[in-house]
Each structure stands twice: as C-alpha cells, then as structure tokens.
Steps between C-alpha positions, in 0.01 A plus 500: 500500500775729575626465143181621350505813716850584390417440136177718528693771682776515232234511225334791671836689529561433132154625407534816700850560365371464136208744580751755643740460206234530245361814679846645514543436114162658437585809703840541330339458157225756586767747624727444197194534265391821665836674497632405163332672204667496159354728229686541173436648158661333199515696172632337185511823304258712317446636155397856416548640161366849412546785251707800569426829329792635304607820341436340161116525579520872444671494163234348279312822433135588528378194310611258774372495858661256742390456866536232760271357762487222763231237442450230761323281244825474308721405792564582874771744421508806705626701195388589148430164322302654207620738228240686310594611151268720293618591145367688203666374179463518128474196263842360423647651818723335756616593852734343735420548870769400747403362840682422817408243744653430853543187689377594839509150629771283662553242222641549143224512237487485121227592249305188414480588127784661316281652234124553503312590183143623534257614222196655675170536331533311167844611385505872480769548759797277586683511833835322566668485844866438504657479847860623493592271790505134580536470877512778756590470869312639797506882507614521128312659216403331175406683173334434179339650202142484383472567127158616379421489134189624322458308181389676171202271499382628849160651523460845660397471863620380835682171575501378859757271641574323824816300510642292784877485535577200721827481704606190683758375744838454325609185674191300442406640168365187328189440707383864515308442824665806677396781276412873531355720223513852388242624247512748216166635391383785288345636192641574160294749310557482128441831321568638141 
C-alpha cells in the first residue's frame, strides 16, 4: 500500500510541475507577443513617366498650341502625363513637335514602341512618334519628335487624335506587365 501512495504522490508532483511550467511558458509567450511588434514597408520600386514643358513649346508660332495636364485616368503620376497639341495646318504641310519626358520613378524605363504611326480620321493626317532615346535612368530626361503631316488628299476640317505612348520597366521589358503611359491628344485643323 505504501508503494501506491508514493506513486500517486509523485504523479501529482509531476502534474503540478507541468501545469506550472506550461503556465510559465504561456506567460512568457504573452509577454513576448505583447512587447515585440514588427512593422515594415517593402518597396520594390516605382514607375512615373511624365512630360516636361520645354522652351521649344514657344517656338512653333501662332498655329501651334501646346499645353500639359495631369489626368488620373491615364496614370497615377503626380505630374503632367498628358500633352495637348492643337494645330492649324494647310494641306501638304508638315510640322515636327519635340517633346521631353522625365523618368520620375526609381527604375530605368524604355518606350515600349520605338515608332508609332497613327492616321486619325480616315487618312487625312499622319502622325509619327520617334523617341530619341532607348533607355533612361531614374531622374533622367528622354526626348522625341512627333511629326504631323497633312496629306494633300485631306478634307478641310478638324482631325482629333488621342495617342497612348507606353513606357515599361527596362529590366523586364519582354512581359510588359509593369508599364506606365503618357498620352498625346489634340486637334489638327486643316485649312486652305
């Protein structure tokens, strides 16, 4: 009989010891959980391409009006991501408008298309964009030329255009998933 008592007594001590140890572990975990807070923000980079106004904007004469605006529907840029170009031109005329874009992001970018040709409203006006750069680094400027031609076959009147110029991350340029746009829109009025 004495043996049973000793065995039951040692089982009770082990059980009480386990309860105390588990309680101690729970208290330590709660104290550790309460006092250690880790908050972090991880940024992989961002893209922000926008237009810069240049001195060239003033040299085209009274037949050309160039202005810039920010449009949140185009991109989340905090700068001018839309260039408005309004022209009055004669049939057979051509004008070259220089534009400057800036990489305001943190990753190198390139224009997605090297040359864009657009013929708005059934062929009366042709517009060709030719970026003068391949890749530009964060904080750098890129430039290009927009050539606008009014064909002799053009009818008199107004030709509206809205052209998206996509730019993408330089390093991962094949998939094109990381892309920001700038837009050129305007009116070409063909006169005699």
